[in-house]
C-alpha distance (Angstrom), angle and dihedral (degrees) to the residues before:
residue distance angle dihedral
M1 . . .
F2 3.79 . .
N3 3.78 109.1 .
P4 3.83 114.2 -175.0
E5 3.80 90.6 -179.0
L6 3.79 90.5 60.2
V7 3.81 91.5 49.2
G8 3.82 89.0 50.1
V9 3.79 93.7 48.9
L10 3.78 91.1 49.1
C11 3.82 91.4 49.1
E12 3.79 91.2 50.2
K13 3.81 91.2 49.7
I14 3.81 91.2 47.8
S15 3.80 92.3 50.4
S16 3.78 92.5 52.9
E17 3.80 100.1 38.1
T18 3.81 118.2 108.7
D19 3.82 100.9 175.6
P20 3.83 107.5 94.5
R21 3.81 92.6 -151.3
K22 3.83 93.3 51.0
L23 3.81 89.9 43.4
H24 3.80 90.0 55.1
E25 3.84 90.8 49.7
L26 3.83 92.0 49.2
N27 3.82 91.5 49.0
A28 3.78 90.9 50.0
L29 3.79 90.6 49.7
L30 3.83 91.6 49.0
Q31 3.82 90.3 50.5
A32 3.80 90.9 50.3
V33 3.79 91.8 49.7
I34 3.81 92.3 49.6
K35 3.81 92.1 46.0
E36 3.78 90.2 52.1
D37 3.82 90.4 48.6
V38 3.81 91.1 51.5
E39 3.79 91.6 50.2
E40 3.79 91.0 50.1
I41 3.80 89.9 51.3
R42 3.82 90.4 50.5
V43 3.81 90.8 53.1
R44 3.80 91.7 49.1
L45 3.80 92.8 47.7
V46 3.79 91.7 51.8
F47 3.79 90.8 49.4
L48 3.81 92.2 49.8
A49 3.82 92.7 44.7
K50 3.82 90.7 52.6
R51 3.78 91.3 45.0
W52 3.79 93.4 52.9
G53 3.80 96.9 33.3
I54 3.79 94.3 -115.3
R55 3.82 122.0 148.9
V56 3.77 111.3 -129.1
D57 3.84 123.6 179.3
L58 3.78 105.1 -149.2
D59 3.80 98.5 156.5
D60 3.79 92.8 115.8
Y61 3.78 100.7 20.6
G62 3.77 111.2 126.8
K63 3.77 95.2 -4.4
E64 3.78 116.6 124.7
G65 3.77 91.6 -16.4
H66 3.83 95.8 -58.7
Y67 3.78 115.9 137.0
P68 3.82 129.4 173.2
S69 3.81 91.0 -105.5
D70 3.82 89.1 61.1
R71 3.81 92.0 68.0
């Protein structure tokens, strides 16, 4: 589930970290959290679209940084 507090804590830790190895680990963790959040949003959007009979093209949404507004 989307957790803005976790994202905030990770960003704070990243901004104050000086060890390159730990910084790399924190960045990887932040990317994983964001990727999971994007996938959760995709699932919810598909559910809502089906529920309300709306056609939504999510083939590229959230993958490799491509979002519908990029088109």
